[in-house]
C-alpha positions in Angstrom: -9.8 16.6 7.1 -6.6 15.0 7.9 -7.1 11.8 9.5 -3.8 11.6 11.2 -1.3 14.3 11.2 2.5 13.4 12.5 4.7 15.9 13.3 7.7 15.6 14.0 8.2 12.3 15.6 11.0 10.6 17.1 11.4 7.1 19.1 14.4 6.1 20.6 15.3 2.8 22.0 18.6 3.5 24.2 21.2 4.6 21.6 18.9 3.5 18.8 16.7 5.9 17.2 13.7 3.9 15.7 12.2 7.3 14.2 14.1 10.6 13.4 12.1 13.7 12.8 9.6 11.9 11.1 6.1 14.6 9.6 3.5 13.6 7.2 -0.3 13.8 7.0 -3.1 10.8 6.1 -6.1 12.6 4.1 -9.6 11.5 4.6 -10.6 8.8 2.2 -7.4 7.6 1.3 -5.3 4.3 1.4 -2.1 5.2 2.8 1.0 3.2 2.6 3.9 3.2 5.1 6.2 1.9 2.8 9.9 0.2 4.0 11.9 -2.1 4.3 12.1 -4.3 7.5 13.8 -2.1 10.2 12.8 1.0 8.8 10.1 1.8 11.7 6.8 1.0 10.3 5.3 -1.2 13.1 7.0 1.4 15.7 5.4 4.1 14.1 2.1 2.4 14.1 2.3 1.1 17.6 2.8 5.1 18.6 -0.3 6.0 16.8 -2.4 3.1 18.4 -1.2 4.2 22.0 0.9 1.1 22.6 4.1 2.7 22.3 5.1 6.1 23.6 7.1 8.6 21.4 10.5 10.2 22.4 9.7 13.3 21.1 6.9 14.8 19.0 3.3 15.0 18.3 0.8 13.3 16.2 -3.2 14.2 15.8 -6.1 12.2 14.8 -9.0 13.5 13.1 -7.4 17.3 13.7 -7.4 16.5 17.4 -5.3 15.7 20.3 -5.8 11.9 20.6 -8.1 10.2 23.0 -9.3 6.4 24.1 -12.6 7.4 22.6 -11.1 8.1 19.1 -9.1 5.3 19.0 -12.3 3.2 19.4 -13.3 4.6 16.1 -10.2 2.9 14.1 -10.3 -0.9 13.7 -6.8 -2.0 14.0 -4.8 -5.4 12.8 -0.9 -5.1 14.1 -0.2 -8.6 15.1 -1.0 -12.0 13.9 -4.8 -12.7 14.2 -5.7 -14.1 17.8 -8.5 -16.4 17.9 -9.7 -19.6 19.7 -9.0 -22.3 17.1 -11.6 -24.7 18.2 -14.5 -22.1 17.6 -16.2 -21.1 14.9 -15.9 -17.9 13.3 -19.1 -16.7 14.2 -18.4 -17.7 17.9 -15.0 -15.8 17.5 -16.6 -12.6 16.2 -19.3 -12.9 19.2 -16.3 -12.9 21.6 -14.5 -9.5 19.9 -17.9 -8.0 19.4 -18.2 -8.5 23.4 -14.6 -7.3 23.9 -15.2 -4.2 21.8 -18.7 -3.5 23.4 -20.3 -3.6 20.1 -23.7 -5.4 19.2 -23.8 -8.7 17.7 -26.0 -7.8 15.1 -23.2 -6.3 13.0 -21.6 -9.9 12.4 -23.7 -10.9 9.3 -22.5 -7.8 7.9 -18.6 -7.8 8.6 -18.8 -11.5 7.4 -20.4 -10.7 4.0 -17.7 -8.1 3.7 -15.1 -10.4 4.0 -16.5 -13.3 1.9 -16.9 -15.9 4.9 -20.8 -16.1 5.5 -20.5 -19.7 4.0 -18.0 -20.5 6.3 -19.0 -18.8 9.3 -19.7 -22.6 11.3 -16.6 -23.7 10.6 -13.9 -23.8 13.2 -10.9 -21.1 13.0 -8.5 -23.9 13.2 -9.9 -25.4 9.4 -9.4 -22.0 7.8 -6.5 -21.2 4.9 -3.8 -18.3 6.1 -6.1 -16.1 3.8 -9.2 -17.0 5.5 -7.5 -16.3 9.1 -6.8 -12.6 7.9 -10.0 -11.9 6.3 -11.6 -12.9 9.7 -9.1 -10.6 11.9 -10.6 -7.5 9.6 -13.8 -8.6 9.8 -13.1 -8.4 13.5 -11.9 -4.9 12.9 -14.7 -3.9 11.3 -17.1 -4.6 14.0 -18.7 -1.3 15.0 -18.1 0.1 11.1 -15.0 2.0 12.0 -14.4 4.7 9.5 -10.6 4.0 9.8 -8.6 1.0 9.6 -5.1 0.5 10.3 -3.0 -2.7 9.0 0.4 -3.9 10.1 1.9 -6.1 7.0 -1.8 -7.2 6.3 -0.6 -10.0 3.5 2.6 -11.0 5.4 3.1 -14.7 5.2 0.1 -15.2 2.8 0.4 -17.2 -0.7 -0.3 -15.5 -3.8 -3.8 -16.2 -3.2 -3.9 -15.1 0.0 -2.4 -11.9 -1.1 -5.1 -11.2 -4.2 -7.7 -11.9 -1.5 -6.5 -9.3 0.9 -5.7 -6.7 -1.9 -9.1 -6.8 -3.1 -10.7 -6.6 0.1 -8.8 -3.8 1.0 -9.8 -2.1 -2.2 -13.5 -2.9 -1.6 -12.9 -1.0 1.9 -11.6 2.2 0.3 -14.7 2.3 -2.4 -17.0 1.9 0.7 -15.4 5.2 2.1 -13.0 3.3 4.6 -9.6 5.2 5.2 -6.7 2.9 5.5 -3.2 3.1 6.7 -1.1 0.4 6.1 2.6 -0.8 6.7 4.1 -3.0 4.2 7.7 -3.9 2.8 6.2 -5.1 -0.3 6.5 -2.4 -3.3 4.3 -4.1 -5.7 1.4 -4.0 -2.7 1.8 -0.4 -2.3 2.0 0.2 -5.8 -1.4 -1.8 -6.2 -3.7 -0.7 -3.4 -2.5 2.6 -2.0 -3.3 6.2 -3.2 -0.8 7.9 -0.9 2.7 6.5 0.5 5.5 7.4 2.9 8.6 5.9 2.5 10.7 5.0 5.6 14.2 4.6 5.7 16.2 3.9 8.8 13.6 5.6 10.9 13.6 8.8 8.6 11.1 9.9 6.2 12.7 9.8 2.5 9.6 11.1 0.6 5.9 11.1 1.0 2.7 12.0 -1.5 0.6 10.9 -4.0 1.4 7.5 -5.4 0.9 8.7 -9.2 2.9 11.8 -8.2 5.7 10.0 -6.4 5.9 7.7 -9.6 5.3 10.2 -12.1 8.9 11.5 -13.1 9.4 9.7 -16.2 7.5 8.0 -18.8 8.8 5.1 -20.5 7.9 3.6 -23.9 8.6 0.0 -24.4 9.4 -0.6 -28.4 10.1 -3.2 -30.5 10.1 -4.9 -34.1 12.0 -7.5 -36.1 14.7 -5.8 -36.7 15.6 -3.8 -33.5 19.2 -3.1 -34.8 17.9 -0.9 -37.8 14.7 0.5 -35.3 17.7 1.6 -33.1 19.2 3.3 -35.8 15.9 5.5 -37.1 14.9 6.5 -33.6 18.4 8.5 -33.0 16.3 10.9 -35.4 13.3 11.2 -33.0 13.1 14.2 -30.8 11.9 14.8 -27.2 13.1 11.6 -25.7 16.0 12.0 -22.9 17.4 8.5 -23.2 17.4 5.4 -24.6 18.1 1.9 -23.2 18.1 -2.1 -24.5 16.3 -4.6 -22.2 14.5 -8.2 -22.9 14.7 -7.5 -26.8 13.4 -4.3 -26.6 14.4 -0.7 -26.6 13.2 1.3 -24.2 12.4 5.4 -24.7 12.5 7.7 -21.5 10.3 10.7 -21.9 9.5 13.7 -19.3 5.9 12.7 -17.9 2.9 13.1 -20.6 5.3 14.3 -23.3 5.5 10.8 -25.3 3.1 10.4 -28.3 2.8 6.9 -29.4 1.1 7.9 -32.6 4.2 10.1 -33.6 6.6 7.2 -32.7 4.9 4.7 -34.5 4.4 7.0 -37.7 8.1 7.9 -37.5 9.2 4.0 -37.6 6.7 3.4 -40.5 8.0 6.4 -42.6 11.4 5.2 -42.2 10.6 1.4 -43.1 10.3 -0.1 -39.8 7.2 -1.8 -38.7 6.3 -2.2 -35.1 5.2 -5.2 -33.3 5.8 -3.8 -29.7 4.7 -0.1 -28.4 3.2 0.5 -25.1 3.8 3.3 -22.7 4.2 2.3 -18.7 5.6 4.6 -15.8 8.6 3.8 -14.0 8.0 1.2 -11.3 7.6 1.8 -7.9 10.0 -0.5 -7.3 12.8 1.8 -9.2 11.6 4.5 -7.8 11.9 3.4 -3.8 15.5 1.8 -4.8 16.4 5.3 -5.9 14.8 6.9 -3.1 16.5 4.6 -0.4 19.8 4.0 -2.1 22.8 6.1 -0.9 
């Protein structure tokens, strides 16, 4: 089942096209990243999905059906900065949120435990760090146990500790079976937590699909020794790689996906009198792929 299907979506603000013919599908049980720089249309897209904005043209479906208010109640949404009463405790703020949502307050201990705030449930919101405030906002989204979560830039403005906390929380929710749709301009964030991605540039969809498939256009083998000049010479007689570069006192060999064989590389070097002190394989980074896709 597709949680969300977007078909030929347009959004115009006067003469400005915020979205241009965007189409993609979000599979159930995925962490789906909508990735793009500021101004690419990510927030506009999420606003349309949650009925905050109206599309100029195009359609979308939730749970393979025409969207309704009842369907949106099955989605936990965090589109803006957390909005809580600063002078109230986390417990009291969640009680108010539960009343607004029309769900039982008996769910509060469960969501506090998920976001690791049980020990601070009686502390005032004003005493929370930015990361804790964001986790409390996610706890509010989890009230009523929705199966789908929608987050807009969930780590925006957080310090490294707060970013790591939110990333781990998203992974936890994914392993609990939630489907998560999140917008982000952080390449590293999408690479670390998302299973699928749609990349937007100036309102247009550049590419979409499984994160590993989008990344997997090259394998890079990093290789080094105490004598990289000699190493470079003997690598010229090695077969199958498509390119070789020097970077940070290492050599990089580029291979088609799945064709790099580290044992053979190591053996070739050893047989030619070079002992390696560095040999690893890695995928092309999402950053490199992202800039390839969005660069004219």
